[in-house]
N, C-alpha and C positions, 0 to 999 in steps of 0.2 A: 523520223520516228515519232509516232504519237506518244504523248505523255501517258503513263500508266496510272490508272485511278482505281482504288479499291474502296468500295462502299461496304462498311461492316454494320450489319443490322438492316434487314430488308423488310421492315414493317411499314407503318403508315407514313413515315418520313423518308426512310432509306430507299424504299422501292421506287417512289417517284423520282428521287435524285438519280438513282441508278438508270432508270428509263430515259430521263432527259439527257444524261451523259451519253448513253448509247445512241440515242436518236440524233445527237449533234454530229456524230461521226468524227469528232475532233480528238477523241481519246480512245485508248485501249482500256476497256472498263471490265472490272471484276466485281462480283457481288458475293458476299458471304454472310450467312446468318447461322446461329447455333441451332435454329430450327431447320432440320434437314428438308422439310417441305417448302421452305422459303428460299433456301440457298441456291445460288446459281453456280458457284464454283467451290470445290473443296479447297481447303487451305493448301493442300499439297499441290494443287493445280495453279495456284497463284504465283507469279514470279517472285523471286526472292527480294526484288527491289521494285518499289512503286514510287511514283513521284508525288501522289496525293492520296491521303487517307481521309475519307469522310467517315466520321463516327456517328452512328445514328441508332444508338441503343440507350435505354433509360439509365439515368444516374442512380447509382447506389454507393454505398461506402467503399466499394471495391472499384469504382469507376476508373480512377487514375491508374491503378495497377493493371486493370484490364486493358486500358488504352496503351499503356507502355508495353504490355506483352504483345499486343498486335504490332506495335511499332517495331519491336525487336524481331518478331517472326518475319515481317515483310520488308524490314529495313526502309521504312518510309523516311524520306528526307525531312529533316527539321528545317526551320527557317534559317538556321545558321550552319547547316550541314555538319552538325556535331556527331554524326554517326561514326566518325573515325575514332571516337573516344572508345575506351574499354567499356564493356557492358555496365559495370558498376558505376563508372563516372557518368556514362550516358544516362543511366537511370536516375541518378542523383541530380544531374543537371536538369532533366525534364521534370522531375518531381518539383524541384524549386521553381522552375518556370511556370508550371501549371498552378502552383500555389499562389503565385503572384497575380494570377488572373482574377 
């Protein structure tokens, strides 16, 4: 089974990433953008679990929360597979991890 990849944000950066992944033939690729004219898949059409999440949207003061919301919606695996934690613990763990970067 091919790894599932979701690219969120299909603008100048995300669209080429999406296209390269599709062209490689090595992944099951999904693309989502809040701009309906750019999106390839609706969130409801994306599997509940993906292996890789590429985030390609601009940074704002809500960036971390937005990324965590996508991670929760699609159950993207973290590097330590901490998705087995409760949602609150999961969110706290990843907020701390992202703040350390």
